[in-house]
C-alpha positions in Angstrom: 114.1 128.4 94.0 111.2 130.0 92.3 110.0 129.9 88.7 109.4 133.6 88.0 110.4 137.0 89.3 107.0 137.7 90.9 107.4 134.7 93.1 111.0 135.6 94.0 109.9 139.2 94.9 107.3 137.8 97.3 109.8 135.4 98.9 112.4 138.1 99.1 109.9 140.5 100.6 109.3 138.0 103.4 113.0 137.6 104.0 113.4 141.3 104.5 116.4 143.4 103.8 119.5 141.9 102.3 121.7 142.8 105.3 125.4 142.6 105.5 126.9 140.6 102.7 123.6 140.7 100.8 122.9 141.9 97.3 123.1 140.0 93.9 125.6 137.5 92.6 125.7 136.5 89.0 125.9 132.8 88.2 126.8 130.9 85.0 123.9 130.6 82.6 122.7 134.1 83.2 121.2 133.3 86.6 121.3 135.9 89.4 121.4 134.9 93.0 119.6 137.3 95.4 121.3 137.1 98.8 119.7 137.6 102.1 120.8 137.1 105.7 119.6 133.6 106.1 118.5 132.6 102.6 119.3 133.1 99.0 116.7 133.5 96.3 117.0 132.4 92.6 114.6 132.6 89.7 115.1 129.3 87.9 112.5 129.4 85.1 109.4 127.4 84.4 109.3 123.6 84.4 111.3 120.8 86.0 114.2 120.9 83.5 114.8 124.6 84.0 114.4 124.2 87.8 116.9 121.4 87.9 119.5 123.2 85.8 119.3 126.4 87.9 119.4 124.6 91.2 122.3 122.5 90.2 124.2 125.6 89.0 123.6 127.5 92.3 124.6 124.5 94.4 127.7 123.7 92.3 128.9 127.4 92.5 128.4 127.8 96.2 131.7 128.4 98.0 130.3 126.5 101.0 127.4 123.9 101.1 123.9 125.0 101.8 121.8 123.3 104.5 118.4 123.2 102.8 116.9 123.7 99.4 113.3 125.1 99.1 111.2 125.0 96.0 108.9 128.0 96.4 106.1 129.8 94.6 102.4 129.6 93.8 100.5 126.5 92.9 97.2 124.9 92.0 95.5 123.4 95.0 93.5 120.2 95.3 90.2 120.9 96.9 89.0 120.9 99.5 92.1 120.8 101.6 94.1 123.4 99.8 91.7 126.2 98.8 92.8 129.4 97.2 95.0 131.4 99.5 96.1 128.4 101.5 99.7 127.4 102.1 101.0 123.9 101.3 104.1 122.1 102.6 105.2 119.0 100.9 105.8 115.7 102.7 106.9 114.3 99.4 107.9 115.9 96.1 106.4 113.8 93.3 107.2 113.7 89.5 103.5 113.1 88.7 103.8 112.4 85.0 107.3 110.9 84.9 106.4 107.4 83.7 104.6 105.5 80.9 101.0 104.9 79.9 100.3 101.1 79.5 97.2 99.1 78.7 97.0 98.4 82.4 97.2 102.1 83.3 99.9 104.6 84.3 103.3 103.2 85.5 105.7 105.6 87.3 109.4 105.5 86.3 110.2 103.6 89.5 108.1 100.7 88.3 109.8 100.7 84.9 113.2 100.4 86.7 114.6 103.7 85.4 114.9 105.8 88.5 112.6 107.5 91.0 109.5 109.7 90.9 109.2 110.6 94.6 111.5 112.5 96.9 110.3 112.1 100.5 110.7 115.1 102.8 112.2 114.7 106.3 109.3 114.4 108.7 111.1 116.5 111.3 111.6 119.3 108.8 107.9 119.2 107.8 106.8 119.3 111.4 109.1 122.2 112.2 107.8 124.2 109.2 104.1 123.4 109.8 104.5 124.2 113.5 106.2 127.6 112.8 103.4 128.5 110.4 100.7 127.4 112.8 102.3 129.4 115.6 102.4 132.4 113.3 98.7 132.1 112.6 99.0 130.6 109.1 98.3 126.9 109.3 99.2 124.9 106.2 98.1 121.8 104.3 100.6 119.0 104.4 100.8 116.3 101.7 102.5 115.4 98.4 103.1 118.2 96.0 103.0 117.1 92.4 105.3 118.3 89.7 103.7 118.2 86.2 105.0 119.3 82.8 101.6 120.4 81.7 99.3 122.4 84.0 96.0 120.6 84.6 93.1 122.1 82.8 90.2 119.6 83.0 88.2 118.0 85.7 89.0 114.5 84.3 92.8 115.1 84.6 92.4 116.5 88.1 90.5 113.4 89.2 93.1 111.2 87.5 95.9 112.8 89.4 94.0 112.7 92.6 93.3 109.0 92.2 96.9 108.2 91.2 98.4 110.3 94.1 96.0 110.1 97.1 96.4 112.9 99.5 98.1 115.3 97.0 97.6 118.9 98.1 98.9 120.9 95.1 100.5 120.7 91.7 103.2 122.9 90.2 105.9 122.6 87.6 109.3 122.8 89.2 109.6 120.9 92.5 110.8 117.6 91.3 113.6 119.2 89.2 114.7 121.1 92.3 114.6 117.9 94.4 116.7 116.0 91.9 119.4 118.6 92.0 119.3 118.8 95.8 119.5 115.0 96.1 122.6 115.0 93.8 124.3 117.3 96.3 123.0 115.3 99.3 120.8 118.2 100.6 117.3 118.0 102.1 114.5 119.6 100.1 111.0 120.8 100.8 108.4 122.5 98.7 106.4 125.4 100.1 103.7 127.1 98.0 100.7 129.3 98.2 97.6 128.3 96.3 96.4 130.7 93.6 93.8 128.5 91.9 92.1 125.2 92.1 93.4 122.2 90.2 90.7 121.4 87.6 89.0 123.2 84.7 91.1 126.2 83.6 89.3 129.4 84.7 91.6 132.4 84.8 88.8 134.6 86.1 88.9 132.5 89.4 92.7 132.8 89.9 93.9 134.9 92.8 97.6 135.3 92.0 97.9 138.5 94.0 96.4 136.9 97.1 98.7 133.9 96.7 101.8 136.0 96.4 100.8 137.9 99.5 100.4 134.6 101.4 103.8 133.5 100.1 105.5 136.6 101.4 103.9 136.2 104.8 104.9 132.5 104.9 108.6 133.2 104.2 108.6 136.0 106.8 107.6 133.3 109.4 110.1 130.8 108.0 112.9 133.3 108.0 112.2 134.2 111.6 111.6 130.7 113.1 113.1 128.1 110.8 116.0 129.2 108.5 118.2 130.4 111.3 118.4 127.0 112.9 117.9 124.7 109.9 121.5 123.4 109.8 122.6 121.5 112.8 125.1 119.1 111.3 128.9 119.5 111.4 130.4 120.9 108.3 127.2 122.4 107.0 126.6 126.1 106.9 123.2 127.2 108.4 122.2 128.9 105.2 119.3 127.2 103.4 118.2 127.5 99.7 114.6 128.2 98.9 113.1 126.8 95.7 109.7 126.9 93.9 106.6 125.7 95.6 103.8 123.9 93.9 102.9 126.0 90.9 103.2 126.2 87.2 106.3 128.3 87.1 108.4 127.6 90.2 112.0 126.7 90.0 114.8 125.6 92.4 117.6 127.6 93.9 120.3 127.2 96.6 122.3 129.5 98.8 126.1 129.2 99.3 127.2 128.7 102.8 129.8 131.3 102.3 127.1 133.9 102.4 126.1 135.4 105.7 123.7 133.0 107.4 121.3 130.1 106.8 118.4 131.0 104.4 116.5 129.6 101.5 116.9 130.5 97.9 113.6 131.0 96.0 112.5 132.2 92.6 109.7 134.7 91.8 106.2 133.5 91.4 104.8 132.5 88.0 102.2 134.4 86.2 100.4 131.2 85.3 99.0 129.1 88.2 98.4 125.4 88.4 95.3 124.0 89.9 95.3 122.3 93.4 95.5 118.6 93.7 93.0 116.5 95.7 93.0 116.4 99.4 95.6 115.3 102.0 96.0 115.7 105.7 96.0 119.2 107.1 99.1 120.0 109.0 99.1 121.6 112.4 101.8 122.5 114.8 102.4 118.9 115.5 102.4 118.0 111.8 99.7 116.2 109.7 96.4 115.5 111.3 95.7 112.0 112.4 93.1 110.0 110.5 91.3 106.8 111.0 91.5 104.5 108.0 88.5 102.3 107.3 88.8 98.6 107.0 90.1 97.4 103.6 87.5 96.0 101.2 87.2 92.3 100.7 89.4 90.4 98.2 87.9 90.3 94.7 86.1 87.2 93.6 86.2 85.8 90.1 84.5 88.1 87.6 82.4 85.6 85.9 83.9 85.8 82.5 82.1 83.5 80.2 79.1 82.9 82.5 75.8 82.3 80.6 73.6 85.3 79.9 70.7 85.2 82.3 67.0 85.9 81.3 65.6 87.0 84.7 67.2 89.2 87.4 66.3 90.3 90.9 66.7 94.1 91.2 66.2 96.5 94.1 65.9 100.3 93.6 64.1 103.1 95.4 60.5 104.2 94.9 61.8 107.7 94.1 60.6 109.3 90.8 64.0 109.2 89.1 64.4 105.5 89.6 60.8 104.6 88.6 61.1 106.8 85.6 64.5 105.2 84.5 63.4 101.6 85.0 59.7 101.8 83.9 60.2 100.5 80.4 62.5 97.7 81.5 60.4 96.7 84.5 57.3 96.4 82.3 58.9 94.4 79.6 59.1 97.1 76.9 62.8 96.9 76.3 63.5 94.3 73.5 66.0 91.6 74.5 66.3 92.8 78.1 66.2 90.2 80.9 63.0 90.2 82.9 63.1 92.0 86.2 61.8 90.9 89.6 61.6 94.3 91.3 61.9 95.1 95.0 61.5 98.7 96.2 63.8 99.7 99.0 65.4 102.9 100.3 69.1 103.5 99.7 70.2 102.7 103.2 68.8 99.2 102.8 70.3 98.6 99.4 73.6 99.9 100.6 73.6 97.4 103.5 72.6 94.6 101.2 75.4 95.3 98.8 78.0 95.6 101.6 76.7 92.4 103.3 77.0 90.5 100.1 74.3 88.0 101.1 71.1 89.5 99.8 69.7 87.7 96.7 69.8 90.7 94.4 71.6 90.7 91.1 71.3 94.4 90.5 71.1 97.2 93.1 70.7 101.0 93.2 73.2 102.2 95.9 75.0 105.3 96.9 78.3 106.0 95.3 79.7 106.3 98.8 79.4 102.5 99.3 81.4 101.5 96.2 84.8 101.2 97.9 83.3 98.4 100.1 81.5 96.5 97.3 83.3 96.7 94.0 84.9 93.3 94.6 81.5 91.7 94.3 79.7 94.2 92.1 80.5 96.1 88.9 79.5 99.7 88.4 77.2 100.1 85.4 78.0 103.1 83.3 74.4 104.2 83.1 71.1 104.3 85.1 72.4 106.2 88.1 72.1 109.7 89.3 74.7 112.4 88.9 74.1 116.0 88.1 74.6 119.7 88.9 72.5 121.8 91.2 71.1 118.6 92.8 73.1 118.2 96.0 72.0 117.4 99.5 70.9 120.2 101.8 71.6 120.9 105.4 68.3 122.2 107.0 67.9 124.1 110.2 65.0 125.8 112.1 66.7 129.2 112.0 68.7 130.7 109.1 72.5 131.0 109.5 72.7 128.6 112.4 76.2 127.6 113.7 76.5 123.8 113.7 79.6 123.7 116.0 78.9 121.0 118.5 75.3 120.5 117.3 73.4 117.3 116.6 72.8 116.5 113.0 70.4 113.9 111.6 71.5 112.0 108.4 69.8 109.3 106.4 72.8 107.1 106.4 76.5 107.1 107.1 77.1 105.1 104.0 75.7 107.7 101.6 77.1 110.2 99.1 75.2 112.8 101.0 77.1 112.0 104.2 80.5 112.1 102.4 79.6 115.5 100.9 78.5 116.7 104.4 81.7 115.6 106.0 83.8 117.2 103.4 81.8 120.4 103.7 81.9 120.4 107.5 85.7 120.0 107.4 85.9 123.2 105.5 83.3 125.4 107.1 82.7 124.1 110.7 86.2 124.4 112.1 85.1 123.3 115.6 83.3 120.3 114.2 79.7 119.3 114.5 78.5 117.3 117.5 76.6 114.0 117.5 75.5 112.6 114.1 72.4 110.5 114.4 71.0 108.2 111.6 67.2 108.6 111.0 64.9 107.2 108.3 64.7 109.8 105.5 61.1 110.7 106.1 61.7 111.4 109.8 64.5 113.9 109.3 62.6 117.1 108.5 60.0 116.5 111.3 62.8 115.9 113.7 64.4 119.2 112.8 61.1 121.1 112.9 60.2 119.6 116.4 63.7 120.4 117.9 64.7 116.8 118.3 67.9 117.5 116.4 69.6 120.8 115.5 70.0 120.1 111.8 69.2 117.6 109.2 70.8 116.4 106.0 68.2 115.7 103.3 68.2 114.6 99.7 65.8 114.1 96.7 62.3 115.7 96.9 63.0 117.3 100.2 64.9 120.0 98.2 61.4 121.1 97.0 59.3 120.5 100.1 61.4 121.6 103.2 59.7 125.0 103.3 56.5 123.2 104.1 58.1 122.3 107.4 59.1 125.8 108.2 62.8 125.0 107.7 65.7 126.9 106.2 68.5 125.7 103.9 71.7 126.4 105.8 74.0 125.0 103.0 73.9 123.2 99.7 76.4 120.4 99.7 76.3 120.2 96.0 77.1 123.9 95.6 80.2 123.4 97.8 81.3 120.3 95.9 80.8 121.9 92.5 82.6 125.1 93.6 85.6 123.3 94.9 85.9 120.7 92.1 84.1 121.8 89.0 82.6 118.3 88.8 79.0 117.0 88.8 77.7 115.4 92.0 77.8 111.6 92.2 74.7 110.5 94.1 73.2 107.1 93.2 74.9 104.2 91.3 73.6 101.1 89.6 75.7 98.0 90.4 75.4 94.4 89.3 77.1 91.2 90.5 80.3 90.5 88.6 79.5 86.8 88.8 76.8 87.3 86.2 79.6 87.5 83.6 80.7 90.1 81.2 78.2 89.4 78.5 75.3 89.8 81.0 76.8 92.9 82.5 77.0 94.5 79.0 73.4 93.5 78.3 72.3 95.1 81.6 74.0 98.4 80.6 72.4 98.3 77.2 69.0 97.6 78.7 69.2 100.4 81.3 70.3 102.8 78.6 67.4 101.8 76.4 64.9 102.1 79.2 66.1 105.7 80.0 65.8 106.7 76.3 62.3 105.2 76.0 61.3 107.2 79.1 62.6 110.4 77.5 60.9 109.7 74.2 57.4 109.5 75.8 57.4 110.6 79.5 53.7 110.1 79.8 54.0 106.3 79.6 56.0 106.1 82.8 53.8 108.6 84.7 51.5 106.1 86.3 54.4 104.0 87.6 56.2 107.1 88.9 53.2 108.5 90.7 52.1 105.2 92.1 55.4 104.9 94.1 56.4 108.5 94.7 56.5 109.6 98.3 55.4 113.1 97.2 52.3 112.6 95.2 52.2 116.1 93.7 53.0 115.6 90.0 54.9 118.9 89.9 57.2 117.7 92.6 57.8 114.4 90.8 58.5 116.2 87.5 61.0 118.5 89.3 62.7 115.4 90.9 63.0 113.7 87.5 64.3 116.8 85.8 67.0 117.2 88.5 68.3 113.7 88.7 67.8 112.2 85.2 70.2 113.7 82.7 73.0 112.8 80.3 74.9 111.1 83.0 72.0 108.7 83.5 72.4 107.6 79.9 76.2 107.4 80.1 78.6 108.4 82.8 81.2 109.4 80.2 84.6 110.9 81.0 83.2 113.6 83.2 81.0 111.3 85.2 83.8 108.9 85.9 86.0 111.8 86.9 83.4 112.9 89.4 83.1 109.4 90.9 86.9 109.0 91.2 87.2 112.6 92.6 84.6 112.0 95.3 86.0 108.7 96.5 89.6 109.8 96.3 88.9 112.9 98.4 86.9 110.8 100.9 89.7 108.3 101.1 92.2 111.1 101.8 90.0 112.1 104.7 89.9 108.5 106.0 86.1 108.2 105.3 86.4 105.2 102.9 89.0 102.7 101.8 91.0 103.7 98.7 89.9 102.4 95.3 92.0 100.0 93.4 93.3 101.0 90.0 90.7 99.0 88.1 87.9 99.2 90.6 85.6 101.3 88.3 86.4 99.4 85.1 83.4 98.1 83.2 83.8 95.1 80.9 
């Protein structure tokens, strides 16, 4: 089943000539079944309702039962696992917006007691398809494919879907309708799609529909040769399969009657409009989805301190970097009216991350990496301000020689509990197919000298090193921020401000107001904070400090807003899909 004629043409092109008994067969409702030797192809129309109606019609009119229904077409892919041109195979077909919005969040129709929102795909079928594609030189991404009624067009919506459906590889508009019709006839179903665009902000100039249709054609040539001919092995079932739409805005389901020549899928032509890819699942290989190691689950939440008295003095730890001293200068020096007094400790992020995760350090407020949040949000609340997000401010991978190949090489990182490290791992999964070698943790100030002196092959650096690495004779091999922004369209989440939930909701709100006021006071008169900034900066050149502040202190520092929260959810959801962090709970980022 496909949604539009262009998709059907690509699928049919992969299936080859019609052969004996081929041709076209009209069906009720104006549908036309295109028959091939081992599969039939049908254009169902756009959306789950049209797909369900067309698929049900094809299945009901078949003189003999089909063996398989395939929803086929183009789709939006969730970065980084399903980039443009990739092929995705569903291990579940999900009705992603079939449910209800409640004050507690989204509830799928299953939870409402009115039906189902997920059709699992037989693991053996997925493994067979993934193996055939891998053997044919076209490995695929395996994961849930989402069916939506409205194509995603914003970063916030993409992040919401990725968080709600961890591991999703793509979104389209027909798969769930095809699956419902197939289930009504007791038939297995799978969704196979080629990615034409990224799920996220709508950017037609970045779509590659022609490239995706070509990948779809090549995919179905492999499936026709290696899968469809042997798909039905049960008594009373004809070996013919039906192919339906894959993840994409216009795919629709179809089926092939067993009375037609031989087993084969029915698919519909690809849609002109493409959906954007969903966020990242396991990548399939010949053996199926890749294995992942899941981190330990976070601790159980403690009471959130509702009603606790508002405190008047707090212990806080943040870094001596210019952005932190700029942000907290007014508050730390008692110039924010009504704000609690601060007892400040300066510490690098690797220390504050450890203190937060250990839960025993005597700090009420900490500046930490966003990467550590999944382990600490039971104890701490994320403040909606004071942190560091932005664009064009990502970590860099530095090497002695330009264009170095990092396959099997030693890389120094400042911490394995850092946003920089998560971004590095996501980047390496995309561009270093053989994988890097040993990863060693070094203090931040030792990384560039270690790369320069040949002690390590590459180094991951942050903050002012963006402006000073040339002083060490080093080259920027890659910008993790550029990779993140290109694949997601979201700003880069770097440093977060967290506060103990036991302080109580009133104090937490006061802290947020105080941090926001301190930022605005620094913006109103930057010269006031300058002595504090330069006193603690590791790079004493005032120009470097100014560059640092300009890069990391921005509108997201004053308020995360919808886009900021989407970036945070997007990063941590993608990292969870890779097995790098535990998954976030539904209310983990909620602020009182």
